[in-house]
C-alpha positions in Angstrom: 46.9 133.6 145.1 47.2 130.7 146.7 49.8 129.7 149.3 50.8 126.2 147.3 51.7 128.7 144.6 53.8 131.4 146.1 57.8 131.1 145.8 59.4 129.7 148.5 63.2 130.8 149.3 65.9 129.0 151.1 69.8 130.3 150.5 70.7 131.3 147.2 67.3 128.9 145.5 63.5 129.5 144.8 61.4 127.3 144.4 58.4 129.3 141.5 56.0 126.9 143.9 55.6 124.7 147.1 54.9 121.3 145.2 57.7 119.3 145.0 58.0 115.8 143.0 58.7 112.9 146.1 62.1 110.9 145.8 60.2 108.0 144.2 62.3 104.4 143.2 62.0 103.5 139.2 64.6 100.6 139.4 66.0 101.2 135.9 69.5 101.4 136.3 71.9 99.6 135.2 75.5 99.6 136.9 73.3 102.8 138.9 73.6 104.9 135.3 70.9 107.4 134.6 69.4 107.4 130.9 66.2 108.1 128.8 63.7 106.9 131.0 65.0 109.0 133.9 65.2 112.1 131.7 61.4 111.7 130.5 60.3 110.6 134.0 61.9 113.8 135.7 61.5 116.0 132.8 57.8 115.5 132.7 57.1 116.5 136.0 59.3 119.7 135.8 57.3 120.3 132.3 54.1 119.6 134.6 54.9 122.8 137.0 56.3 121.2 139.8 58.7 123.5 141.8 61.0 121.5 142.6 61.8 117.2 141.2 63.8 115.0 143.3 65.5 112.0 141.9 65.2 108.7 143.0 67.3 107.8 145.9 70.4 107.8 144.7 73.2 105.0 146.2 76.4 106.6 147.6 78.1 103.7 147.2 77.4 100.6 144.7 77.0 98.3 147.9 74.0 100.7 149.4 71.8 100.4 146.5 68.3 98.9 147.2 68.4 96.6 144.1 70.7 96.0 141.1 68.7 98.5 138.8 68.7 101.4 141.6 70.0 104.9 140.4 73.3 105.9 141.3 76.0 108.9 142.1 78.9 106.4 143.6 81.4 107.4 140.6 82.4 110.1 139.1 81.2 108.4 135.8 77.0 109.0 137.2 77.6 112.7 136.7 77.0 113.5 132.7 73.9 111.9 132.5 72.7 113.3 136.1 74.5 116.6 134.3 71.4 116.2 131.3 68.7 116.0 133.3 69.4 118.7 135.4 69.8 121.2 133.0 66.4 120.3 131.7 64.6 120.5 134.8 66.3 123.9 134.9 65.2 124.8 131.4 61.4 124.2 133.0 61.9 126.8 135.8 61.8 123.9 137.9 64.3 123.1 141.0 66.8 119.7 140.1 67.1 117.7 144.0 68.4 114.4 144.4 68.2 112.1 147.3 71.4 110.2 148.6 70.7 107.4 149.9 72.1 104.3 151.5 70.0 100.7 151.5 72.3 99.3 154.3 70.2 96.3 156.2 67.8 96.5 152.7 70.0 96.6 150.0 70.3 93.9 147.8 66.7 93.2 147.3 64.9 92.5 143.9 63.1 95.5 142.3 59.2 94.9 142.6 58.7 93.5 139.4 59.7 90.4 137.3 59.1 87.4 139.3 61.7 88.4 141.8 61.1 88.8 145.2 63.7 89.4 148.6 67.1 88.9 148.4 69.3 88.7 145.2 71.9 86.6 145.5 75.4 86.9 144.3 74.9 84.5 141.4 72.2 86.7 140.1 74.3 90.4 141.1 73.2 90.7 144.9 76.2 91.4 147.0 77.0 91.5 150.7 75.1 93.8 152.8 75.8 96.3 156.1 74.2 97.6 158.6 74.7 98.4 162.4 73.9 94.7 163.8 73.7 91.2 161.9 70.4 91.1 161.9 68.4 91.2 159.3 65.0 93.2 158.0 63.1 90.3 157.9 63.3 86.1 156.6 63.4 87.1 153.3 66.2 90.0 153.3 70.1 89.4 153.1 71.6 89.3 156.5 74.2 92.1 157.0 77.3 92.3 158.3 77.5 94.2 161.4 79.3 97.3 160.1 82.6 98.3 161.7 84.4 101.7 162.5 86.3 101.6 159.1 82.8 100.9 157.7 81.3 103.8 158.9 83.9 106.3 157.9 83.8 105.2 154.7 79.8 105.5 154.7 80.4 109.2 155.5 82.7 109.7 153.5 80.7 107.9 150.3 77.8 110.8 151.0 80.6 113.8 151.3 81.9 112.3 147.5 78.3 111.9 146.4 77.2 115.2 147.1 80.3 116.8 145.6 79.3 114.8 142.9 75.7 116.3 142.9 76.7 119.8 142.8 79.1 119.0 139.9 75.9 117.9 137.9 74.0 120.9 139.0 71.9 119.5 141.6 70.6 123.1 143.1 69.3 120.8 146.6 70.1 117.6 148.1 68.5 115.2 150.2 70.2 112.9 152.9 67.9 109.9 153.1 67.7 109.2 156.9 64.1 107.3 156.3 62.3 104.1 155.7 64.3 101.9 157.3 67.2 102.2 155.4 71.1 102.0 156.7 71.2 106.0 158.8 67.3 105.0 159.9 68.6 101.9 161.3 71.3 103.4 163.4 68.7 105.8 165.0 65.9 103.0 165.3 66.1 101.4 169.2 64.3 98.9 167.4 67.3 97.9 165.1 70.5 99.3 166.4 71.3 97.5 169.5 75.1 98.2 169.0 77.2 98.6 172.4 80.0 101.1 171.2 79.6 105.0 170.9 76.8 104.4 167.6 74.2 102.5 169.9 71.9 102.5 173.1 71.6 106.5 173.9 69.6 108.9 171.6 73.1 110.9 171.1 74.9 107.4 169.9 72.3 106.4 167.8 72.0 110.0 166.2 75.6 109.6 165.8 75.9 108.4 162.2 72.9 110.9 161.1 75.1 113.7 162.0 78.2 113.0 160.7 76.9 112.3 157.4 75.2 115.8 157.6 78.4 117.6 158.8 80.3 115.5 156.3 77.9 116.9 153.6 77.5 120.5 155.1 81.3 121.2 154.8 81.5 120.2 150.6 78.1 121.2 149.8 78.0 125.0 148.8 77.1 127.1 151.8 74.5 128.7 149.0 73.0 126.1 148.9 69.8 124.0 150.8 70.3 120.7 152.0 67.3 118.6 153.4 66.9 115.4 155.5 64.1 112.8 155.2 63.1 111.2 158.4 60.9 108.6 159.0 59.0 110.5 162.3 58.1 107.3 163.8 58.9 103.8 163.2 55.0 103.5 164.5 55.6 100.8 167.2 56.0 101.4 170.8 59.5 101.6 172.1 60.7 102.3 168.6 61.9 106.2 167.1 59.0 108.5 167.8 58.4 112.0 166.7 59.9 113.1 170.0 62.9 112.2 169.2 62.7 113.0 165.8 62.1 116.6 167.1 65.3 116.3 169.2 67.4 115.4 165.8 66.0 118.4 163.9 67.1 120.9 166.0 70.5 119.7 166.2 70.1 119.5 162.1 69.3 122.9 162.2 72.5 123.9 164.2 74.1 122.1 161.5 73.1 123.9 158.6 69.9 121.3 157.3 67.2 123.7 155.5 64.2 121.4 155.8 63.2 118.3 157.5 61.0 116.5 154.9 59.0 114.1 157.6 57.9 110.4 156.1 57.4 107.3 158.5 57.7 104.1 158.8 60.2 101.5 157.7 62.3 100.0 160.3 60.6 96.7 161.0 58.8 94.3 159.4 56.2 94.1 162.1 54.5 97.9 162.4 51.0 98.5 161.6 50.9 101.8 159.8 47.3 103.6 159.9 47.6 105.0 156.6 45.1 107.4 155.1 45.1 110.8 153.8 47.8 113.5 155.3 48.5 110.8 158.1 52.0 112.2 158.0 51.3 115.8 158.5 50.7 115.7 161.7 54.4 115.0 162.0 55.4 117.8 159.9 53.5 120.2 162.0 55.0 119.1 164.9 58.3 119.1 164.1 58.3 122.4 162.7 56.3 124.2 165.7 58.8 122.5 167.7 61.9 122.3 166.1 61.6 125.9 164.6 62.6 124.5 161.5 61.2 124.2 157.5 59.5 121.0 156.8 58.0 119.3 154.2 54.5 116.9 154.2 54.3 113.7 152.3 51.8 111.4 152.3 48.5 110.7 150.2 48.2 114.3 149.7 46.4 114.1 146.5 44.0 117.4 145.8 45.0 120.8 146.0 42.8 122.0 148.6 44.2 119.7 150.6 47.7 120.3 149.7 46.7 124.3 150.0 45.0 123.4 153.2 48.2 122.4 154.7 50.0 125.1 154.3 47.6 127.7 154.9 48.0 125.8 158.8 50.9 126.6 159.0 51.4 122.2 159.5 54.5 122.3 156.7 56.2 124.7 153.9 56.3 122.4 151.0 54.1 119.1 149.8 55.8 116.8 148.2 53.7 114.2 145.8 54.9 111.0 144.8 51.7 108.3 144.3 49.7 111.2 142.7 52.5 112.7 140.2 53.1 109.3 138.7 49.2 109.3 137.8 49.0 112.5 136.6 52.7 114.5 136.0 50.7 117.7 135.1 48.8 117.8 138.3 50.7 121.5 139.0 49.3 122.9 136.4 45.5 121.3 136.8 46.0 122.8 141.4 46.7 126.0 139.7 42.9 126.2 137.9 41.5 124.4 140.4 43.1 126.8 143.2 42.2 130.0 141.0 45.9 130.3 140.4 47.5 132.3 137.3 50.7 130.1 136.7 53.0 130.0 133.2 52.7 126.8 131.5 55.3 125.9 128.6 54.4 127.7 125.4 54.4 124.5 123.7 51.4 123.4 125.8 49.4 126.9 125.9 47.0 126.0 123.2 45.8 123.7 125.4 45.1 126.1 128.7 41.4 126.9 129.4 
């Protein structure tokens, strides 16, 4: 049996295989609500055989959205439409996961299509944004307000409340987004975080907000359910956040009850030059897994079944997360099983097409 199609168990949750749908923004919500697009988008990946299906970044507060059209989980009213999706995912035998996020200084920006670009003005539905300091990501982005201690405490509480809503909606895995230059990563990166208080300067101080969020979420998230954290393992800029600091963070996160580190990279600063190539982020997952002793997820231009299988066989990660390839082909897991000679169940409605 191909390792890609063996179960993966964390706490009380078992993924039927090691293929996960990576969070992919759809920019299709109104006031944060999930709708039919999200049901079909996520549901089709469950029908297609992914072991874990994760939502796009769901904002824990309205000002934490990347765009006005982002998915949200800052209100109890968001729960029913999300529960409809988790019910469908679980009915297909997949595990429903949600990524909890706050965009920080990269919030209130236009979605990628429709002619807009950069910051969204208040008269067009934009809002004031927050960050570690008052420095914007770039000239096209909003200028943030430097966060006060009250702002920090409020964000921690917002993540905890969102986790409670996620549980009520039926999600079985929560992932905290601490990557791609969004709020938690902004505090982690010395290229962005130049604060002089307890949340800036030393590595311990820069990790403080992420650790507080994890503790707050783990305190309300059912002990029997896994908690993941997505990080950018490196900023790809000298003097920035790097894989050594990521290993140190992963060790602390493991001690706080985090079960897996989802290893991405980049996003903190606009001038980074990223050497994009197939599997280019896999070495980060391998190093963090090896040196921090924690399960990892590999992501980044993983497109072929044999490639995904080789990552797992080499012990470089415990799961593989696919994004664009699953946009191109929602039924990639079923095709991968055929390519690897794995015998997996197809939806009864589709059995006539199985070869």
